[in-house]
C-alpha positions as CSV (number, residue, x, y, z in Angstrom):
1,M,-12.9,13.9,-18.0
2,S,-16.1,11.9,-19.8
3,E,-19.2,13.7,-20.2
4,Y,-20.7,10.3,-17.9
5,D,-20.0,10.9,-14.7
6,M,-18.7,7.3,-13.5
7,P,-16.2,5.3,-12.2
8,E,-13.6,4.9,-15.0
9,Y,-13.3,1.0,-13.9
10,T,-17.1,0.8,-15.4
11,K,-16.8,2.9,-18.1
12,K,-13.2,0.5,-19.0
13,A,-15.4,-2.6,-18.4
14,L,-17.9,-1.4,-20.6
15,D,-15.6,-0.7,-23.4
16,L,-13.5,-4.1,-23.4
17,Y,-16.9,-5.6,-23.1
18,V,-18.1,-4.0,-26.7
19,S,-14.6,-4.0,-28.5
20,D,-13.2,-7.0,-27.2
21,R,-16.6,-9.3,-26.2
22,I,-15.3,-9.5,-22.2
23,P,-18.1,-10.4,-20.1
24,T,-18.5,-7.9,-17.5
25,G,-18.6,-8.9,-13.5
26,G,-22.3,-9.2,-12.4
27,F,-23.2,-5.5,-11.9
28,L,-23.2,-4.4,-15.3
29,C,-24.2,-8.1,-16.4
30,A,-27.5,-6.8,-14.7
31,V,-27.4,-3.5,-16.2
32,L,-26.6,-4.5,-20.0
33,T,-29.6,-7.3,-19.4
34,N,-31.6,-4.7,-17.8
35,D,-32.7,-6.3,-14.5
36,L,-32.8,-3.2,-12.5
37,F,-33.3,-5.2,-9.2
38,E,-30.1,-7.4,-9.7
39,A,-28.5,-4.1,-10.7
40,V,-29.1,-2.4,-7.6
41,G,-28.6,-5.1,-5.5
42,R,-25.1,-5.7,-6.8
43,A,-23.9,-2.6,-7.4
44,D,-21.1,-0.6,-5.4
45,I,-21.7,2.5,-4.0
46,Q,-19.8,4.2,-6.6
47,N,-21.9,2.2,-9.4
48,R,-25.8,2.9,-7.2
49,Y,-24.5,6.3,-7.3
50,A,-23.3,6.8,-11.1
51,L,-26.1,4.2,-12.2
52,F,-28.1,6.8,-14.4
53,Q,-24.9,7.7,-16.1
54,I,-24.3,4.7,-16.8
55,C,-27.7,3.8,-18.5
56,N,-27.0,7.3,-20.2
57,Y,-23.7,6.3,-21.7
58,I,-25.0,2.5,-22.5
59,Y,-28.1,4.0,-24.4
60,N,-26.4,6.7,-26.3
61,E,-22.5,5.3,-27.0
62,I,-22.8,1.3,-27.4
63,P,-24.4,-0.6,-30.3
64,S,-27.8,-1.2,-29.2
65,T,-27.3,-4.9,-30.5
66,C,-25.4,-5.6,-27.4
67,W,-27.5,-4.8,-24.8
68,G,-31.3,-5.0,-23.4
69,S,-32.0,-8.3,-22.8
70,P,-29.9,-11.6,-21.8
71,E,-30.5,-13.0,-25.3
72,R,-28.8,-10.0,-26.7
73,V,-25.8,-9.9,-24.2
74,R,-25.3,-13.8,-25.1
75,E,-25.3,-13.1,-28.7
76,W,-23.0,-10.4,-28.4
77,L,-21.0,-12.2,-26.5
78,K,-21.1,-15.2,-28.7
79,G,-20.0,-12.8,-31.8
80,G,-23.4,-13.3,-33.2
81,E,-24.1,-9.9,-33.6
82,E,-21.8,-6.9,-35.4
83,T,-22.0,-3.3,-34.8
């Protein structure tokens, strides 16, 4: 069990986004681009409950070059930034 209490499918999607630059779904895209209202609106019940832990995981475990704004996410997916 991970120290971050979130759905396994959410962690897997984040890990694939980082390792293989695979785009996420709408909820995680909103989280990664720092759009709180969109993230809450798109979250399923499990992710809504885990939103704080998801943000902790992103902040502490994935490179800051691939999250924080729409521009950073776009650049990451294009392969413009490295870890």
